[in-house]
Structure formats: C-alpha cells, structure tokens
N, C-alpha and C positions, 0 to 999 in steps of 0.2 A: 611429526604434525601433530599438534595437540587439539584434541576434539574439542569443539566448542561445550562448554556446560550450561545447558538452559534450564534457567531458572523456573520452577513450577512446572514441569515438563512433562507431568501426568497426564494421562489422556484424557480430556473432558468428556465426561457422559451425560447427556440431557435425558430427563424423564420426559415419558410420554406427554404428561399434562406441558410440560414447556414447550414440546416440540409442537403441539396442536396449537396451544396460544399463540405462539409465533407464527405459525402457518397460516393461521386464521387471521391475524392482521394484516398478512401481506397478499392476501387473494382478493381481486377485485374483478366481478364480473361486468363485461360488457358484451353489448350487442351492436352489430353493424350490418347494414344493407347495401350489398354494392348492386348497382343497376346493370344489367344485362350489355345494356349499349358500352359501357367502360372497360368490361371485362379483358376484352383481347390488348386494350390499352394498359391495364395492371400488368398482366401477364408479361408483355414486353418488356414494362418498365423493371419488374422483378427480374427479367433476366439479364438486363443490362444493370441493374443494382449486384447481381448476383458476381456478375465478371468483376466488377471494382469492389465488393465486398472481401473476395478472397485475394485481392493483390496487397502482398505483404505492407506497401509503402501507401498503402490509403489510409484512411479513417472512414470508418462506418458511422455515418451521420442519422442512423434511423432514430436516435434519441434528440428530441430540441435540447441542445444546449446553449444555452442563453444566459447572460451573465446573473439574471435573476435566479436561473435555478441552483447556482452554488452556493446561495446565503438561505436556503429552504431550512435549515435543521436548527432548531430549537434548542439541541443540544450544545450549552455552554460550559468550559470546563471553569470552574470557580475556584477562587481563592478563599471563601471564607468557610469556616468549619460549623456545624452544628453544636450547639450549646451543650449538648451530653457528651460530645467528643473528647475524652482526655487525651489529647495531641498537642506535642510540641510543634509549632509551625516552623521552626528551624532545622527538623529531621526530613530526611528524605524516607517516602513511603515506596515501599518494593509493591510495584504492581503486577510483578511476575511477566514470564512469556510463557504462550502456550504454544505447544508443538504445533508443526504442519501438518495437514490432512489431506487425503484426496478428494478432489471434486469432479472428479470424471463422472459423466453421464446423469449428475444431479440437476434439479431443476432450479430455475432462480428462486423459485419461492423457499425450496427447500435451503438454500445457500443463506437466502438473508435471513429467514427464521434461527439459524446457526449464529447467524452475526448480531441478532439483537440480543441472543443468550450470552454471547462473549460480552458485548457491551453491559449487560446487567450484572453478570460476575465481576468485571471490573470495577463497575460503580459499588459495588455492594462492599469492594475492601477497604474502601476509605471513605465514603460518603461525601466525597469530593466531587461526583461527576453527578452529570444529569440522570434524573430518575429513568430508569428502564421505559416507562410509557411516554416518556418525552423524547426519544429515541425514532426517526424514522428514518431508514436507510435513504442517501440522496438519490434521487432518478437520473440526476448529471452521471454520477459516479457508476450506479451499479443498473441504471434502463438497459443497458445493451448486452446484457448476459442473455444467454440465449440456451434453451432448455437441452438437456440431454448432449450436450457436446462434450469433446476433449477439451483437456486444459494442460500447457505444457508445464512438463515436471522440473524439479529440483534438479535431477540427476542433468539435464540440457544445458542448466545455466552454466557450467564448466566443461560442456564437452559438445557443443553447440554443432561443430561440423561434423562430427559423426551420428550424432541422435537427430538432429532436425527431419522431420519427415518420415519418422522411423517408429514403431511401437515403443521402443526404449525411450524416445524421447516424451512419450506421455504419461506411461505406466507409472503409478506409485503416487508420492506426494506430491501436491501443485504447489509451483512457485507462488500463484497469487494468495494463496493458503495463508501464507507469512504474515501477510498484510491484514488480510479477511479476519484470521483468528486472534489478531491482536490490534484492535481499534484505536489503541492509545501510542500504538507506534505510527504518529503523525507523519513522520519522514522517515523512510526506510531505505535500503538499499538495493538495488539491484544490477547485475553483470551483464555486460553486452559483447558478444563475438569472440569469447574466451574458450579455447579450447585444448583439455588435457586427456589424451585417450586413457590415462592411470586416474582420473577423475572418481574419488569415490566422497561417500558421504561426510566423511570429516574436512572436506573442502566446500562444502555449500556456506556460502554466506548468509549466515544465520543470528539474529540478534539474540545475545546473551542474558540482558537484564535491561529492565526499565526501570526508571526509579523518577518520584514526584516530589517537589519540594514546593509547597503550598507559599511559604513566607515570600519566597521569589519569582512563584509561578514559574518555575524553569523543569523541564524533562530531561533526562540524563538516560540516553539511549547506548548501551555498549555491544562491542564486536570482537569477537577473539580476534587478538593481533596477529597470532599464530597462521590463522586462516586467510586471513586478507592479506597477510604482508606475502603471500604468492603470488599477488597480482601486481606488482611494480609496474608501472608505466602502462598498466591493460585500462581500458574504459569502466569508468564506474557510475552508475546513474543514479540521482535521488529521484526517490520515487513518494510524491505527496499525495496519493491515493484516500488516505486515512485523513490526512489536513483538510481537504478538501470537503470530505463527505463531514466531517465535523463543523467546517464553515469558515476554518483558517485557509484560504487560498492564496493570501499572500505572503510572500517570504523573502529575505534577503540575508545574504550570509554576511554576519559581521564580524569574524575572526575565524580564522582557521591555522595551522600548522602542516606543513609539509604536505599541504594539500594544492594541485593546480587546476583551478577550473577552465575549461575548453572555451568558457565565454566571460566576460566581465557584467553580463548582464545582469546576473543575480548577486555579484559581488560589488556592486556601484550603485545599485538602485534596486526599489522592490519589484519583485517578479510575479506575475499570475500565475499559479500551478495548474494545469489543465488535464492530469491524468484522469481515465476513466478504463473502465472494462467495457472490450464489446468483442464479437466475432471477427475476427482478422486471420490473415493468412500467413504470417509470419514463421507460425511453425511448421510450415509447408504441410499439413496432413489434409487430406482429401476432405471438404466440406468446412476447415478452418476450425479453429480452437478460440475458447476465451483466454482473452490477455489484457494485459494494460497496455493503453495506446495515450497519447501520441508519442513519439521520441521525440524528446525536447533538449537540443544540443546544450540551451544554457544550463541544464543541470547533470550534465556531464564532466567528469574531473578524473585525474589520473593521482595515485600516491608517488610523490617524488622524492623519494628515498630509499637507502637500503641499510646498510648498518650503522647510518647515522641517525635512524630512527630510534635507534636504542642509546642509554637505557630509556625507561620509563617515562623519563621526564620528556623525552623528545618523541613520543608516540604522536602519529597524527590526529586531529580533531576538526571537527567543523561545529561553528556557534552559529544557529539561526536566529531570528526574529521573526514571528507569525504574527498577521492580522486578520482582522474577520474582515474588514473594509480597506480599501486601497490607502494607504498612506501616500502623504505629497512627497517627501523626502526619503523617507528612509531611516532619518534620524529621531522619529516619533519612538516614544515608549512602545514596544509591542505590548499586544493581547498577552502571548507567553513566549519564553525562549524555549529553545530546542537543542540540545548538544549532543552530538554524535560523537563517541570516544571510541578507539581503538586500544584496546587494553589486554 
C-alpha cells in the first residue's frame, strides 16, 4: 500500500493574534429570560429531544436550516485576477492540502476561528478567493457543533465495526477536520460501513492535492489510487459540506468513469446538497459526537473495476457542475467545475 503524499502537509501554526481576532469575530452575547411557568415544559421537551438527538438515524434540527440559510455566504470564488498578479490563466494554481487535526473537546468558537484562518491562508496563496473579512462560517453548516464534545476519528473510517463506541474510535485526528481544514475541497469523500481489522493510517481516504484553474473555473481534487483501490464494491459518499458553506449547494455529475452511483438523481438532474455538522449518535459514544449528517443515498457510489482500472488512463474520476442558485435543467453553464480524480 502506498501512503498518500500530502501536499503542503506541514502543521499549520496560528499566531496568538490570529486566534484572538478570529475568536472575537465568532463570539456573540445573548440573554434570554425563561418564565418560571414554562420551565417544566422546557425540561420535558429537552428530555424528549435528547432521546432523538442521540439516535443514529435522526437529524438534530436545533439549527433553523431553511433554504435561505444556504445562500448567506458572500465569499465568491472569482475568475478575475488582480492587475498586479503576474499569472497565466491557463495554469493550475496549487492550493495545497492541510493535514487533519484533532477536534475533541474544542469549542465551536475555537473550531470556527481556525476555519477562518484556513480560509485566509488559502486565499492568500493566489488572491483568487474572497478576502478573509468577507467570509463568515455558514450557520446552516456549522451551527449544530456542540462545545467540548468528541469527534469521530479517521481510524474509525476503515474499521467501523471494531472501533465504533470505543475510545479508539475518537482518539486522534478527526474525520471532519479533513474538510474543515481544507475549505476549498468543496466536495470530498467519506467512507461507509467499511471494516478492516488491520486498518492503518495509509488506508485513510485523504485528498493528496487540490489545484485550481481560473481560465476554466475548474478545481481538480486528487486522491491516492492505491489507497482507494482497496475499496472496490464498498460504499463511498460525496460530502458537500464545504460547497454549501461557500454557497454552492447545487450539484450534478456530468461525467464519470468506472463509477456506479446508487441513485440517478445526481447524474440526471441537479441535486441540492444537504450536509451539515451536528451532535449525533452514529458514533455510539455516550452523549454523542459531532459529525456530518444527514445520510444522502443520492451521493453514494461504488468503484466498479479491479484490474480494468489500470493503466492510468482508466483510473476512475467524477466531474461535477456546481451552482449557487438552482438551475432549471442542469445543462446550464455552472458557476464552477469540480473534478475528483484517483491517481
């Protein structure tokens, strides 16, 4: 097994000034007075809510996720370049991949403060993206994060039967940090129900590079083929957490190779992504874990090849169109293209 070669995998260190500025922008003070007459009712509802909150198949709806919430981000990925940028638009810009980190027991404010810094650092590399002060994490996507809770780790992604509900399923780097730390991995991958007792770090499904080409408004995300190839026939999911956060919630698969989607809903017409983070019970840890929800069968696929996927010219890939607003047919030009390749 070949270990993924992570682009720009040095640990990101934030200055105290960066952390303080980002934290300050996230903190909001609020006061509420609860009449004594409804206290008992509130406690009863809370108990009922907790029951459903910790059920694996339920979605926690503590955040108002209306359609309007999805489009509240002013951060637009731009094709235009500053006049003083000496750059050829036909070239790809290497945005790089940040390594995963541990999120256990952190507050939502601290996590989103770091998220803002990752956005700022990515923007600074090319001057193609929104200014840091234009970005505000989506309440739809991140509003359900609960302070001081555990997060499912990457080890559990390939050994779910043995690690779910155990300390070994939460210790170490967190699965959701892969997308949280890489805001322009607009649509990433996550695994489902895969168990290998000998699972090791080189089997984690991690992106290895992210490139952007302004002339065609195309992102190209790569995963290591030797890592993904062990999952022939196993379910893999697209995760559009970052696309929604950046305002691109409508998607359609326009081309793929050696890929079989469970549903034709995403391949025949535009589909609206729904991913968000909440406190759920799928980790089977007492009190729940912060994780991505809901399960969307429309985003599930399998890799349908073995030796036929080689040589390189036959490696699987998925080409997506992304829109900010709902397209009528899916034949319209997208706001951007996003290609996922296995190389």
